[in-house]
C-alpha positions, -999 to +999 in steps of 0.1 A: +098-571+569+061-574+574+054-536+570+074-535+537+056-566+524+023-549+530+035-518+510+048-540+482+014-557+480-003-522+479+015-512+447+000-541+428-037-537+437-064-511+436-089-504+464-120-484+458-119-450+475-147-446+500-176-423+488-179-390+506-141-387+513-137-353+497-168-339+513-155-348+547-121-333+539-135-301+524-137-279+555-102-290+566-086-284+532-102-249+529-081-239+559-050-260+553-044-256+515-041-218+514-014-219+541+009-241+520+039-224+503+030-240+470-006-229+469-010-206+439-043-189+447-032-168+477-054-138+486-086-155+474-107-177+496-113-214+486-151-219+481-151-256+473-134-285+455-139-308+426-124-343+428-105-349+396-091-383+406-087-404+438-067-435+444-065-455+477-028-466+481-033-480+516-068-488+529-081-461+552-094-487+577-058-499+584-035-484+611-021-462+584-042-452+554-030-433+523-050-416+496-037-399+464-060-371+454-061-346+425-085-318+435-095-285+418-098-257+443-126-233+434-118-196+440-134-163+429-117-151+398-095-120+399-102-095+372-082-102+340-093-082+310-126-100+305-109-135+303-133-164+305-139-181+339-113-205+351-123-238+368-096-235+394-061-249+399-056-287+403-034-298+432-018-332+440-024-343+476-011-373+494-034-377+524-023-399+553-048-413+578-040-423+614-059-427+646-035-400+661-003-384+649+030-391+666+048-359+677+072-361+648+043-357+623+027-328+641+039-302+615+021-322+588-013-321+605-043-312+582-070-319+608-094-343+625-123-357+606-157-354+624-178-369+597-177-391+566-162-426+560-131-418+582-148-400+610-128-398+642-094-402+625-066-377+618-055-367+583-021-352+574+003-345+546+017-379+541+049-368+524+063-361+558+058-398+568+086-422+559+063-452+552+042-435+525+074-421+510+089-456+509+057-468+491+062-442+463+098-453+457+087-490+457+060-481+431+086-464+409+110-493+413+084-519+403+067-498+376+034-502+394+000-493+381-025-484+407-059-473+394-052-443+372-016-439+385+013-451+364+048-454+378+074-455+350+112-457+349+144-458+328+152-495+327+189-488+324+190-471+358+189-492+390+166-482+419+175-498+451+149-505+477+151-497+514+166-462+509+157-440+539+135-411+528+135-376+542+112-347+531+130-315+520+116-287+542+129-257+522+104-259+493+089-234+468+062-244+444+066-281+448+076-308+473+107-331+473+118-363+491+154-374+492+161-411+494+193-418+512+219-399+492+209-415+460+177-400+446+154-370+449+117-372+440+102-340+430+064-341+434+045-314+415+018-298+435+000-277+409-010-302+382-019-296+346-027-320+318-002-324+290+035-329+285+053-313+314+087-297+305+101-308+339+101-343+325+102-336+287+134-315+287+156-335+311+147-366+291+156-349+258+189-336+274+197-371+286+193-385+251+216-356+239+242-366+264+241-333+283+260-337+316+247-305+332+212-318+339+205-349+360+188-376+338+153-387+350+154-421+367+117-426+370+084-406+369+048-409+379+018-398+358-020-400+361-045-410+335-077-390+342-112-395+330-119-364+309-154-362+324-140-358+359-119-327+352-137-294+344-107-284+323-111-314+300-149-314+302-150-279+286-141-295+252-104-288+251-097-314+225-060-308+225-059-319+262-081-350+259-062-381+267-031-362+279-016-376+311-009-355+341+028-356+351+029-359+389+065-363+398+101-370+386+128-391+403+164-380+396+198-387+409+206-367+440+238-347+437+254-356+470+271-327+487+259-302+461+254-266+471+222-247+461+233-218+439+212-192+459+225-203+493+261-205+480+259-170+465+245-156+498+273-173+518+300-159+496+283-125+496+281-125+534+318-133+537+327-106+512+341-131+488+342-126+450+317-148+431+328-139+396+346-172+389+315-192+399+292-169+379+314-173+348+313-211+352+275-210+356+273-189+324+293-216+306+270-244+320+239-224+309+252-220+274+261-257+272+225-267+282+211-242+256+233-257+229+222-293+238+185-282+238+189-267+204+204-299+191+178-321+207+146-302+199+134-280+170+143-244+167+123-217+149+129-182+135+108-154+151+098-130+124+078-098+125+044-114+133+057-136+161+077-107+176+047-084+174+027-110+195+056-114+219+059-076+224+021-073+228+022-099+255+049-080+274+030-047+272-002-065+283+016-079+314+030-044+321-005-029+320-019-056+342+009-051+367+004-014+368-032-020+377-023-046+404+006-027+419+000+011+416+036+019+427+046+010+391+026+038+375+054+064+375+077+039+357+051+027+331+063+048+301+099+040+306+092+003+310+070+003+279+099+017+259+119-015+266+092-034+247+085-008+220+122-007+212+121-044+205+090-040+184+108-013+164+136-037+156+112-063+145+094-038+122+128-031+106+131-068+097+152-081+126+147-118+134+158-140+163+162-177+167+140-193+193+144-227+210+133-246+241+147-230+272+146-235+310+120-208+314+125-199+351+162-199+355+177-184+387+203-193+413+179-215+432+175-237+401+212-244+400+234-268+420+272-268+423+288-302+429+317-306+453+339-309+422+328-274+411+305-285+383+272-266+378+239-285+373+206-270+361+174-284+376+136-278+377+127-273+341+090-267+349+091-231+339+070-204+356+041-224+371+017-195+368+020-194+331+000-218+308+016-251+299+014-244+262+033-211+267+060-227+288+066-253+260+070-227+233+104-220+218+118-187+230+151-168+226+177-182+249+183-148+263+152-152+284+171-176+307+200-152+307+178-124+319+164-146+346+198-153+360+209-117+358+179-108+379+188-135+404+223-120+409+206-087+416+183-103+441+212-118+460+231-086+461+201-066+473+193-091+500+225-080+518+226-053+544+236-029+530+229-039+494+259-047+472+251-036+437+288-037+426+288-074+436+258-080+413+273-062+384+305-082+387+285-115+387+263-103+358+293-094+337+311-127+345+280-148+338+276-132+303+313-137+296+311-174+306+281-178+284+300-163+255+330-186+262+308-217+256+283-204+230+304-179+210+279-152+215+278-127+243+242-119+254+252-082+259+257-078+221+219-079+218+210-052+244+174-044+232+163-080+234+181-085+268+166-054+283+131-064+271+133-098+288+149-084+320+122-058+322+095-084+317+110-105+345+113-075+369+077-066+363+067-102+371+088-100+403+071-068+414+037-084+411+048-116+429+065-098+458+035-074+462+012-105+466+034-128+486+064-110+502+058-073+504+090-068+524+109-079+493+092-054+470+122-029+471+144-055+454+127-056+420+117-020+423+154-010+423+157-028+390+125-012+377+140+022+384+171+013+364+154-004+335+128+024+331+155+050+329+180+031+308+180+020+272+208-004+280+216-031+305+242-016+327 
């Protein structure tokens, strides 16, 4: 096929990106980028961009052009306790270029260029276009190197060519492409330098033989000139030379059900979800056990716990300032953290290990055979990478899942708190079945983590989905009044 031959050639050569490309894209990106679901800086205008890296994958003078860009979006800083200025978030963009878009690509439109090297042409989000999506898979299959882009793979896993791609439309903080029913490529949108846990942890779990997490088949990274990125140019020696993880290709679990959608369907039918919740608890514990085997664990003593509690209290105070409706609950919520600090002062210690970091029903898949899989190990994207890679008590993931059952139950009309309580109890019991330890036997630690998560949810919903604010506020009311979980 002539078109496929052209793409195969493209993954073996590099073409210089035309000067002035970002300047011509700037006014279009200022409008388009903040509208994307994965854009992290909502509520603050974009004032400009810095080009961190650019690679021409298909020449822009051809019928179809394709550019891979890493750009930092400059935005006014929000107040944050006198923190130093931040150079802006870095985003991964795949920009397609055509004379005109066919109707099927209309939802991917970014805009029409009126100036610059591609004046008169139309640019769009190329992930919605099968041809660029095919090019990415071919690059991964052939372990291509294109400019600063490196496409790597597990040599023991086969990647067939000519798999039909389709973009996943229901996305959150990233974008995904499914190839046939064989692979799914998760492309990170918000990019940071350093070892990304979304690749690091699944690779470690694959080496440990953990069946509950799909093993990475291939991945793409970028090597960036430190002088081109303001984050590296500030002199952060620990980041110098670190690659930027851009995406991970994993097996696609054919016929799998998203845990969130499955829970909502069962809830709508009035079906009990306790057996599924218990099985999910067992799967979570098995992943935690495998992570503790594969990667180092540490003991959190008084000093580490003091810092952890201080961070929780600091996030509470910032949340109260950002969302005033929290003010009446502040003292009660703070007690969840001070109670943990009191135990630490008495000499209590906890084991910390690598964890998922952002576990909820939407990060879980149930196979047609009834097995649960955990996916998306990126952690909370808004938190610094170093923090996301720190060992933490495994109960943090448990608290995240308990909050997710609560979210599902309160999305029903009317809310079903008893359904949530049944699921929460079953999940903890399943966790105990596999680990030998019930999370509920450590109520102070569990309450602190669930409270921290609920505070995060309040801030998130206030900024992004105000209509959902009553969901975490119901938990805030319970957690502020209660010294125990139920």
